[in-house]
N, C-alpha and C positions, 0 to 999 in steps of 0.2 A: 837320705840326705837332706842340707838346711841347702834353703834358696840366695841365690845367686844374688846379695841386693846391691848395685853397685852405683846404680845412682842418685846424684846428688838430692840434698835435703832427709836421709838418713840421721835421727837422734843416735846420740850420744851421752855415758855417763862417764862422768870424770869425777873419781875418787881421789884423794890426797890425806896421807897422813904422815901422821911424825910418833911413835914413839919411845919411852926412856931405851937408851944403851942398853940399858944391863938391865934384867937377861937377857940374854939375844934369841931367846927360844922363842921369845913374840914377836919377835920381827921375822923368825925363821917360818914359821907359824903363818903371820899374816901372805907374805908373801906364796907358802904355799897354797893357802886358800886359794888367791887372789890368779898363781899361775892356774886352777883346777878349773877355776872361772874362765881361763883366758886371757884375761889383762891383758892387756901390749901398755909397758912401761915407757912412758916420756921422757920421765928422769926416774931420779933416783924418789918414792915413795910417792909419784904421779901416775893411778894408771887411767887408762883408757880402754869404755867397755860400747859397742852397740847396746841401742835399746832394744831388748832383746825379753821375751815373756820371762820372768821369772829373777832376771838379776839386779833386778834393781833390789827386790826384796833382797837377795843375797846380801849387797851392797849395804845395804841399810843394817844389817846383822853383821856383817865387820864393822863397819864403824858403829855400836856396839859394842862390840870387842875392843874396839881398840879402847874408847873411854874407861871400861873394864879393866883395862895395860892403864892407866892414867896415861894416855895420847889424847891427840887430838886429830878429829878426823874432818873432811868436806866431803862432802857427796853431791856434784853439781848436778841434776837427772836434765836429759830430754835436751841435752843442751845441740844448737846449730854448727853446724863444721863449715868453713868458707869449703866452695867444691875442689878449690885445687890445693888445700890438704887433708880437707876427706876421702879425697882422689888417694894420695899417700900412705894415709893412714889405714885405708883396705888396703895398698901393695903390703906396707907392714905387716899387715892382719897373716896373709896369705902367706909373705915369708917365714913367719914366725911358725904357722902352719908347714909350713915345708919343709926346715929342718926338726920338725916331730917329727914326720914324714920320713926323712931318713934314716934317722934313727929305727925308725921300724921294720924300715927297707934291711938295714944291716942286720936286725934280730930275726927277719925270715930267711937272709939267706944262710941265717948261721943255723939257722932250723934246719934249712932245706940241706943244707952240710951235713949238719948229723943224722940227717936222718938217709942220705946216701954212707955215709960210714959206714952205721947201723946196719944198709943192705948189705954193702962188699964185706964185712967182716959176722956176716950172717949171726945178728944179736935177735935172736926170735922168742921175743917170752911175754905172754899176758903184760911183766909190770915192765916192763919197756916200753909196749902201748900205750900202759898209760900214764908214764913217763912222758913221753911225745902227746899224747891229747889232753897231759894239761899244762904243757907249755904252747901247743900253740893255742888251748884256750886262751892263756894270759895274753899272748899277741893279741888274740882277738877283740879281749877286752881293752888293751890298751887304743886300740886302732878303733875301734866305738868309742872313748871318751874324747881324740884327736876330732875323729867328724861330730860330736857336738859338738865342739870350741869350732868346728870350721863354718864360719857364715859367711864367708869368700869365694866357696868352691879353691883352696889352693891345688897348685897344678897337678903334685904325687899325688894326689888322692886317691885317684882311678889307679895310680900305677900301685900302690896298695891294694888293695880291692882285688886287685887283677893278680898279684903274689900272691896273698891268703887263699885266690885259688887252688894256688898252684901247690899250696900247702899241703890244701885239703886233698887233691888228686893224691899228694905222695905220700900224706897219711894213710889215704885207703890204701896205697898200693903196699905201705910198707902191714899196715894188717892183714890182708890178704895172704903176702908171702909167710907171713911168721904163723897166723895159723892155719896153711899149707904146709911149714915146718914143722909145727907141734903136731899134727895131724900125724905125718912121715913117720916121724919118732916114734910112737904111738903104735902105728898100722905091723 
């Protein structure tokens, strides 16, 4: 879990870039990479990230990439924000993570409903166990990536952790029922 650093005086990295309009794949690449890092877009092509280990190096790599794309990039590292602005920015980071957590919650709820359906229709097979395990692993990886970007402990993070625990219990139950049903068929 990331430390909740909300006291004034945090340092921030500001990244501003401009790339040619075509091909759009370059803009999409930058958008995806900055999203992966957890950047907050202040406006189009202007992002803010907290000064955390490893982020400056990644932004420097993106700056180089923008230049390779025949664009222009500016990186302003270790900036201070006015305490009022900083509080707003931190709240925006929390909101951004909460939106992602809401999407994960939807996926977990779909997953739990799917497991319930499989039990109800007694779709018990090793292949179904593998499929359900793979789906839960995918959700867990998504949650882990979101946690890595959750520098300010968005409130829904704990709810997601609890739902993932619930999903693990449901998968264990499904697995137990499946092996019981298979043993019964063989017996």
